[in-house]
N, C-alpha and C positions, 0 to 999 in steps of 0.2 A: 116269415112268420114270427120269429123270435122278436124282431123289431117291434111288430105290432103289439105283442103281449107286453113288452117293456113299456110302450107308450101307455097302454091301458093301465098298467100297474103304477105308472107315474102319476096319473090323474087320480088314482084311488088312495094315495097316501095322505096322511094327516096334513093339515094346513100349514103352510110355511109363511113366515113373516120375516121380512128383511128390515131391520131397524138401523137407520143411518143417523149417527150421532151428530150433534151440533159442534160448533167450533169453540176454541178457547183452550187455555192451558188447563190440563187436568180434567177436561170434560168427560173423556171416555171413562176414567176410573173413579172420579169424584162427583159427577153430576148425573150424566145420562145413564149410567149403570142403574140408578134408582128407578128411572123411567122404564128401563128394560125389565127390572125385577117386578115392578107393578104390572107390566103388560103380561109377563109370564104367569104371574099369580092370577090374573083376570082371565087369561085364556085357557089355563089348565094344561093337563098332559097331552091333549089332542093336538097341540100345535108346537111346531118347532120355531123358535125365535132366534134368528141369526143376528149377531152383533159384531160386525167387523170393525177393527180399529182403523180409522182413516189416517192417512198420511199427514204429518205436520199439522196437527189439530190446532196449534196456536195461530196458524196463519193459513186458513183453508184456501185451496187453489182449485178452481173449477176443472182444469185439465187433469190434474193428478187425481182428484176425487172421482171424476167421471170415468176415468180409466178403471179405478177399483170397483165402482158401481157396475160397470158393464160386465166385468169378470164375475162379480157376485150374482148379478141377475141371470147370467148364462148358466149358473149352477142351480137355479131354482126350478122347481116343478111347475107344471101348469097350474094356474089358479092362485099363485102366491100373492101376497099383499106387500107393498112397500109402505114403510112408515119413516118419515124423516122429521127430525126435531131441529128447529131454528135454521141455521144456515145449511145444515144437512138437508132439510126439506127443500130449501131454495135450490140448492145445487142438483138434487136428484130430479126435481120437476123440470128443470131446464135440460138436464142431461137426457131425459126420456123424450122431450119434445124435439131435441136436436137429432135424436136417434130413435124414431118412432118404432123401429123394429123391436125395441126393447119392451114395448107395451103389449106385444102379441100374446104373451102368456101370463100377463099380470091381471089379477081380478080387480084390484083397487089400489088407489094411492091415498095415503093419509099424510097430511101435512100438519105439524104441531108447531104453532108460534113461529111460522116461517116468515122472515122479512120478504117483502115484495121488492123485486128489482125491476126498474123500468119507470115509465112516466108516473110521477107522483110518489114513487117509492124511493128506495135508497140507490145511489149510484154504485157501480161495480167496475172495477178495472178488467175483469176477465169474464163477466157474464154480460153480454150486450144483446138483449132480446129484440127480435124484429117486432114490428107493430102487431103482427098476427101470430106471435110466438105460441099461444095456447091452442092454435087450430088443431094440432094432432091429438089434443085431449078430448075433442068432440066425441061423445058417446062413451067415454072412459069414466068409470066410477071414481069420484074424488070426494074425499072428506077433508074438511079444514076445521081445526080446533084452535081456539085461542081464549086465554083467560083475560077478563077485562081489568085485571089488576097487573097485567104484564108491563113491567117498566123497561123492557128491553126492546120488544118489537111493538110499535105503536098499533093501536086498534085500526087506525086508518089503512094499514097494510092488509088486514083481514078483509076489509071492504073492497080494496083494490083487487084482491083474488077473486072475490064474489063477482066483481064486474068482469074480469078476464076469463073466468071459468063459470059461466052462468048455471051449469048443471051441477055444480058442486053442492054437497050437503054441508051446511054451515053449522058449526057447534060453538056458539059464543058461550063461554063458561064463567059464570058470575063468581067474583072474588078470587079467581085463580091467577097465579103468577106465570112467569115465563116457562117455568118447569111444571105447570099445571098442579103445583103443590105435590109433585111426585106421585100423582094419582092418575092413572090412565084407564080408569074404569069405563069411561065413555068410549074410548078408542077400542077397548076389548070387546065391549058390547056390539059395537058396529062390526068388528072383524068376525065375531061369532055368528052374527046374522048372515054374513057373506060366506062363511065356511060352514 
């Protein structure tokens, strides 16, 4: 009986968001912290935004980051939302498709300026997607955000994700850069609609 009431209590808690940083030297403390601050402001006190430091941010590794992501996702309540920026989004979307059990309690996945790895996108030494890599995402709520002034991730990658994940909600943001000008108002609005 106590297990059941714990589960009910878990679902009743405030919305949780797991934000996965991008890669590059200083990204956690000097770049993506501004995105997290914007998201926290936009969501308000009813949400908990977790922002774990990923290992070796200068040289992201799929295996190492996936291990951390699995541990972080396991600590989330039902209905949590994953948000990944840049290579963090690329890694997390491939991690959850390789381990679909991670998606069971996730309400939505949000990718911000995520490079596409696969046919037409960027090559990767440690992410090698199958032709049907996105199949586990069928029926899963996905949001994709990219600024059309992004000089890091080409807009063609945004279109490749749209083709691979046809149910995705696409948010092409005019005049915004790779960091979406440190303004995640659209992401916060979408998350508030879900929570």
